[in-house]
C-alpha positions in Angstrom: -7.7 -23.3 2.7 -10.9 -24.4 0.9 -11.1 -24.0 -2.9 -14.6 -22.7 -2.7 -13.2 -19.4 -1.4 -11.1 -19.1 -4.6 -14.2 -19.9 -6.6 -16.2 -17.3 -4.7 -13.4 -14.8 -5.2 -13.3 -15.4 -8.9 -17.1 -15.1 -9.2 -17.0 -11.8 -7.4 -13.8 -10.4 -9.1 -14.5 -7.7 -11.7 -11.4 -8.2 -13.8 -9.4 -11.3 -13.0 -11.1 -14.3 -14.7 -8.6 -17.1 -14.2 -6.4 -18.4 -11.4 -4.2 -21.5 -11.6 -2.2 -22.5 -8.5 -0.4 -25.8 -8.2 2.8 -27.8 -8.7 4.0 -28.0 -12.3 1.3 -25.7 -13.7 3.6 -23.6 -16.0 2.4 -26.0 -18.7 -1.1 -24.5 -18.3 0.0 -21.0 -19.4 -0.8 -21.6 -23.1 -4.3 -23.0 -22.4 -5.1 -20.1 -20.1 -3.7 -17.6 -22.5 -5.7 -19.0 -25.4 -8.9 -19.0 -23.3 -8.5 -15.4 -22.1 -6.9 -13.9 -25.2 -8.0 -15.9 -28.3 -6.1 -15.3 -31.5 -3.7 -12.8 -29.8 0.1 -12.6 -29.9 2.0 -13.0 -26.6 5.1 -11.4 -25.2 6.9 -12.4 -22.1 8.1 -9.6 -19.8 10.6 -10.5 -17.1 13.9 -9.5 -15.5 17.0 -11.6 -15.9 16.3 -13.7 -12.8 12.6 -14.4 -13.4 13.3 -15.2 -17.0 15.7 -18.0 -16.0 13.4 -19.2 -13.2 10.2 -19.4 -15.3 10.2 -17.1 -18.3 12.2 -19.3 -20.6 10.0 -22.3 -19.8 6.8 -20.2 -20.3 8.1 -19.0 -23.7 8.9 -22.6 -24.7 5.4 -23.8 -23.7 3.8 -21.0 -25.7 5.9 -21.8 -28.7 5.1 -25.5 -28.6 1.4 -24.6 -28.4 1.6 -22.6 -31.6 0.8 -19.3 -30.0 2.5 -16.4 -31.9 5.2 -14.7 -29.9 7.0 -11.5 -29.9 10.6 -11.5 -28.7 10.6 -11.5 -24.9 11.4 -8.2 -23.2 13.9 -8.7 -20.4 14.9 -5.9 -18.0 18.6 -6.5 -17.5 19.3 -4.2 -14.5 20.3 -6.0 -11.4 18.3 -5.0 -8.3 15.6 -3.5 -10.5 12.9 -1.6 -8.5 9.4 -0.3 -9.7 10.5 3.1 -11.0 8.9 5.3 -13.6 11.9 5.0 -16.0 10.9 1.4 -16.5 7.3 2.3 -17.2 8.5 4.7 -19.9 10.6 2.0 -21.4 7.9 -0.7 -21.5 5.3 1.7 -22.7 7.4 2.3 -25.8 7.9 -1.4 -26.3 4.2 -2.3 -26.0 3.3 0.7 -28.3 5.1 -1.1 -31.2 3.0 -4.3 -31.0 -0.5 -5.5 -30.2 0.8 -8.5 -28.2 -0.6 -9.3 -24.8 2.1 -9.1 -22.1 2.7 -12.1 -19.9 4.5 -10.7 -16.9 6.8 -13.3 -15.3 8.0 -12.1 -11.9 6.8 -10.7 -8.7 6.0 -7.2 -7.4 8.2 -5.0 -9.6 7.6 -6.9 -12.9 3.9 -7.2 -12.1 3.4 -3.6 -11.3 5.5 -2.4 -14.3 3.7 -4.6 -16.7 0.3 -3.9 -15.2 0.7 -0.1 -15.6 2.3 -0.2 -19.0 -0.4 -2.5 -20.3 -3.0 -0.2 -19.0 -1.3 2.8 -20.7 -1.5 0.8 -23.9 -5.2 0.0 -23.4 -4.9 -3.8 -23.2 -5.1 -6.5 -20.6 -2.3 -8.7 -19.4 -1.6 -11.9 -17.4 1.0 -12.7 -14.7 3.0 -15.8 -13.9 4.0 -15.3 -10.3 7.5 -16.3 -9.2 7.4 -15.5 -5.5 4.8 -15.6 -2.7 6.0 -12.1 -1.7 3.0 -9.8 -1.6 -0.8 -9.5 -2.1 -0.7 -7.1 -5.0 -0.8 -9.6 -7.9 -4.5 -9.2 -8.5 -5.0 -5.8 -6.9 -6.0 -2.7 -8.8 -3.2 -0.2 -9.1 0.5 -0.3 -9.4 3.0 1.0 -6.8 5.6 2.9 -8.7 8.3 5.4 -7.6 8.0 8.6 -9.6 9.9 11.9 -8.9 11.3 10.3 -5.8 7.9 9.4 -4.3 6.3 6.0 -4.2 2.7 6.3 -5.6 -0.1 3.9 -6.4 -1.3 4.6 -9.9 -4.7 3.4 -10.9 -4.8 0.6 -13.5 -6.5 -2.7 -14.2 -5.8 -6.0 -12.4 -4.5 -8.9 -14.5 -6.9 -11.0 -16.5 -5.3 -14.3 -15.5 -2.8 -15.5 -12.9 -0.6 -18.6 -12.8 1.4 -19.5 -9.7 3.5 -22.6 -9.9 4.4 -23.8 -6.4 7.6 -25.4 -7.7 8.7 -22.0 -8.9 7.6 -20.2 -5.8 9.7 -22.6 -3.7 12.9 -21.4 -5.5 12.3 -17.8 -4.5 14.7 -16.2 -2.0 13.6 -16.9 1.6 13.2 -13.1 2.3 10.6 -12.8 -0.4 8.5 -15.6 1.1 8.9 -14.0 4.5 7.7 -10.7 3.1 4.6 -12.4 1.7 3.9 -14.2 4.9 4.1 -10.9 6.8 1.9 -9.2 4.3 -0.7 -12.0 4.8 -0.3 -11.8 8.6 -1.3 -8.1 8.3 -4.8 -9.2 7.4 -5.3 -10.2 11.1 -5.2 -6.7 12.5 -6.7 -5.3 9.3 -9.7 -7.5 9.9 -9.9 -6.3 13.5 -9.9 -2.7 12.3 -12.9 -3.5 10.1 -14.7 -5.1 13.0 -14.2 -1.9 15.1 -15.4 0.3 12.2 -18.4 -1.9 11.8 -19.3 -1.9 15.5 -19.0 1.9 15.7 -21.1 2.2 12.4 -18.2 4.0 10.6 -17.9 1.4 7.8 -20.1 -1.7 7.8 -18.4 -5.0 7.0 -19.0 -6.3 3.5 -19.6 -10.0 4.3 -18.4 -11.3 1.0 -15.2 -9.3 0.9 -14.5 -10.0 4.6 -15.0 -13.8 4.2 -12.8 -13.9 1.1 -9.9 -12.6 3.1 -10.6 -13.9 6.6 -12.4 -17.2 6.0 -9.2 -19.3 5.9 -6.7 -16.8 7.1 -5.6 -18.4 10.3 -5.1 -21.8 8.6 -3.0 -20.1 5.9 -0.7 -18.6 8.6 -0.5 -21.8 10.6 2.9 -23.1 9.2 5.6 -20.4 9.0 8.2 -23.2 9.2 6.8 -24.8 6.1 6.5 -21.5 4.3 10.2 -20.8 5.0 11.3 -24.2 3.9 9.2 -24.3 0.7 6.8 -27.0 1.8 4.2 -27.2 -1.0 1.1 -27.2 1.1 2.3 -24.2 3.2 3.3 -22.3 0.0 -0.1 -23.1 -1.6 -1.9 -21.8 1.5 0.3 -18.7 1.5 -0.1 -17.8 -2.2 -3.8 -18.5 -2.1 -4.2 -16.2 0.9 -2.3 -13.5 -0.8 -4.3 -13.8 -4.0 -7.5 -13.8 -2.1 -6.6 -10.4 -0.5 -6.3 -8.9 -3.9 -9.6 -10.5 -5.1 -11.4 -9.1 -2.0 -10.3 -5.6 -3.2 -11.8 -6.4 -6.6 -15.0 -7.5 -4.8 -15.0 -4.4 -2.7 -13.9 -1.6 -5.1 -14.6 1.2 -2.7 -11.2 0.8 -1.1 -8.4 -1.6 0.0 -10.2 -1.9 3.4 -10.5 -5.8 3.1 -6.7 -6.2 3.1 -5.2 -3.3 5.0 -5.6 -1.3 8.1 -3.4 0.7 10.6 -0.5 -1.7 10.0 -0.3 -0.5 6.4 -0.4 3.1 7.4 3.1 2.7 8.9 4.4 1.3 5.6 2.7 4.1 3.6 4.3 6.7 5.9 7.8 5.1 5.5 7.4 5.2 1.8 6.2 8.8 1.8 9.1 9.8 3.9 11.5 7.9 1.5 12.8 5.8 4.3 15.8 3.5 3.4 17.9 1.1 5.4 21.6 1.6 6.0 22.3 -0.1 2.6 20.3 2.6 0.8 17.4 0.3 -0.1 13.9 0.6 1.3 12.6 -2.4 3.3 10.2 -4.6 1.4 6.5 -3.8 1.7 6.0 -7.0 3.7 8.8 -6.2 6.1 7.5 -2.7 6.8 4.1 -4.1 7.4 5.5 -6.8 9.7 6.5 -4.0 12.1 3.2 -2.2 11.7 1.3 -5.4 12.4 3.1 -5.8 15.8 2.2 -2.2 16.6 -1.5 -2.9 15.9 -1.6 -6.2 17.7 0.1 -4.5 20.8 -2.6 -1.8 20.7 -5.3 -4.3 20.5 -4.0 -6.1 23.5 -4.1 -2.8 25.3 -7.6 -2.2 24.1 -8.8 -5.6 25.3 -7.3 -4.9 28.7 -8.9 -1.5 29.0 -12.0 -0.7 31.0 -14.2 0.3 28.1 -17.4 0.0 30.1 -15.9 2.6 32.6 -14.7 5.0 29.9 -15.7 8.5 30.7 -17.5 9.4 27.4 -18.2 13.0 28.4 -14.6 13.6 29.3 -13.6 12.3 25.9 -16.1 14.6 24.2 -15.1 17.7 26.2 -11.5 17.4 25.3 -12.2 16.6 21.6 -10.4 19.3 19.5 -12.3 21.2 17.0 -11.8 20.6 13.2 -9.8 23.8 12.9 -7.6 22.7 15.8 -7.0 19.3 14.3 -6.3 20.8 10.8 -3.8 23.2 12.3 -2.0 20.5 14.2 -1.8 18.4 11.1 -0.4 21.3 9.1 2.3 21.8 11.7 3.0 18.1 11.9 3.8 17.8 8.2 5.0 21.3 7.5 8.5 20.1 6.6 7.5 17.1 4.6 6.9 16.4 0.9 3.2 16.2 1.7 2.4 19.3 3.9 -1.4 19.3 3.4 -2.2 15.6 3.3 -2.7 15.3 7.1 -5.1 18.2 7.2 -7.0 16.8 4.2 -7.3 13.3 5.8 -8.2 14.7 9.3 -11.0 16.7 7.7 -12.3 13.7 5.8 -12.7 11.6 9.0 -13.5 14.3 11.5 -16.5 13.7 13.7 -18.4 16.4 15.7 -18.6 16.1 19.5 -22.1 14.7 19.2 -20.9 12.1 16.6 -18.0 11.2 18.9 -20.4 10.7 21.8 -22.5 8.4 19.8 -19.6 6.4 18.6 -18.2 5.9 22.1 -21.6 5.0 23.4 -21.9 2.4 20.7 -18.5 1.1 21.7 -19.6 0.7 25.3 -23.0 -0.8 24.5 -21.6 -3.3 22.0 -18.3 -4.0 23.9 -19.1 -7.5 25.2 -19.9 -8.7 21.7 -17.2 -6.6 20.0 -14.6 -7.8 22.5 -15.4 -11.5 21.7 -15.3 -10.8 17.9 -11.9 -9.2 18.4 -10.6 -12.1 20.5 -11.6 -14.6 17.8 -9.9 -12.4 15.1 -6.6 -11.6 16.8 -3.4 -13.3 17.5 -1.3 -12.5 20.5 1.8 -10.3 20.2 4.0 -13.1 21.5 2.6 -15.6 19.0 2.9 -13.1 16.2 6.5 -12.5 17.1 7.2 -16.2 17.2 5.7 -16.9 13.8 7.2 -13.8 12.0 10.6 -14.6 13.5 10.3 -18.2 12.3 9.5 -17.3 8.8 12.3 -14.7 8.7 10.3 -11.5 8.9 11.4 -8.6 11.1 10.1 -8.3 14.6 12.2 -5.5 15.9 12.4 -2.0 14.3 16.2 -2.2 14.1 15.7 -5.3 11.9 14.9 -2.8 9.2 17.2 -0.1 10.5 14.3 1.9 11.9 15.1 3.8 15.1 12.6 3.0 17.9 12.2 6.7 18.7 11.3 7.4 15.1 8.7 4.6 15.1 7.2 5.9 18.3 7.0 9.4 16.8 5.4 8.0 13.7 2.4 6.6 15.4 0.3 9.8 15.5 1.7 10.7 12.1 0.5 7.5 10.7 -3.0 8.1 12.1 -3.1 11.4 10.2 -2.3 10.1 6.7 -5.3 8.0 5.9 -9.0 8.6 6.5 -9.7 4.9 7.1 -10.9 4.2 10.6 -8.5 2.0 12.5 -7.3 1.1 16.0 -5.3 4.4 15.8 -8.4 6.4 15.5 -10.1 4.6 18.3 -7.0 5.4 20.4 -7.2 9.1 19.6 -11.0 9.3 20.2 -10.8 7.5 23.6 -7.7 9.3 24.6 -6.0 6.0 25.3 -3.4 6.1 22.5 -0.6 7.6 24.7 -1.1 4.8 27.3 -1.0 2.2 24.6 2.2 3.7 23.1 3.9 3.9 26.5 3.1 0.2 27.1 4.8 -0.7 23.8 7.9 1.5 24.1 8.1 2.0 27.9 9.9 -0.1 30.5 9.3 -3.8 30.0 7.6 -3.1 26.7 8.2 -5.1 23.5 10.4 -2.3 22.1 11.5 -0.6 25.3 13.4 2.7 24.6 16.2 3.0 27.1 
């Protein structure tokens, strides 16, 4: 992965101004803190594990550099998750000081510190302890409140330090989760290519290149990522950071870093899905399954006779907006979000004439679009091999998800976001049922017996 992509990302980022990745770079924390927050006090925020892994050393480097320190705030609950009660607690702590929080941890600590710092109207920085997800430099914090996981708007960190030696000590499952989250950028990029070809949402070349430019190289060594190889971990954490930077460069949405594969994860979160042990699967593990769904559907699309698609038949059977809204209301009537589907369906509804135009564009541009997709995509077999190698789930039952439930969730996932993805193309062409049967039918990857 070339460093100029990192420089480009920092140049385009609207809030994060410093990124330091390398071996032994915890020593750089005082310098970066002083540059970004001159004459300010610091306070380390961590959990028990991350404090021992890196927080204590960060604290000592700050002390030796003469930076004034508040006492570190350590969450002492084992198995801590990003829940609102921790936001309330850290809000109160930060309200008693003007110190800049230095979050030392991964997803939970980062999101908690991010939102509480925002509530207290100040920036913060993060010292990453695991290559576990792409949310380090993203806007927003994913927090469970009133039983529902919600992304709350808040500012990205001003600075990020990721010490490869620290990342190598993270549990293997966290690295696998991060690898799966990065792999999701493959079908996400394909979704944007489709949306661009059909003139639904044009590709932003800067944001797209930040994420996609070195993506395949960053995913090339799942064995190395799992074993803690410094180069593989550097490529992985850079790729994850770049996904977040692309969202800063493209503030309209998270389009650069997520597509249909993330809709499955969002749906599981909204439905409060947990494994048999009562714990929800990690974001990356949920997305791993969604990625394989998307890649399977793309294989089906590439094998379809798009030039021979009967556009008028698709237009004639296209349900009206009222019919689609009613179906969505029925679909989610017993959920905690009964009107969401109808709202999102309305937001992305196209008239029969608009549908005709989109499908005609698909046919006219199919030779070029097909080649762009082939260059972007990875085969399902290869994706399964790499995800399995790194330790990410490749079967629904790996996260205790019944195959029948996953199959039923495909059309539900299409309804919960207005973003145009492979799921929407499947609905508009009428091919989605065939693609689903190929995935779950006899001989399919996840055959339901």
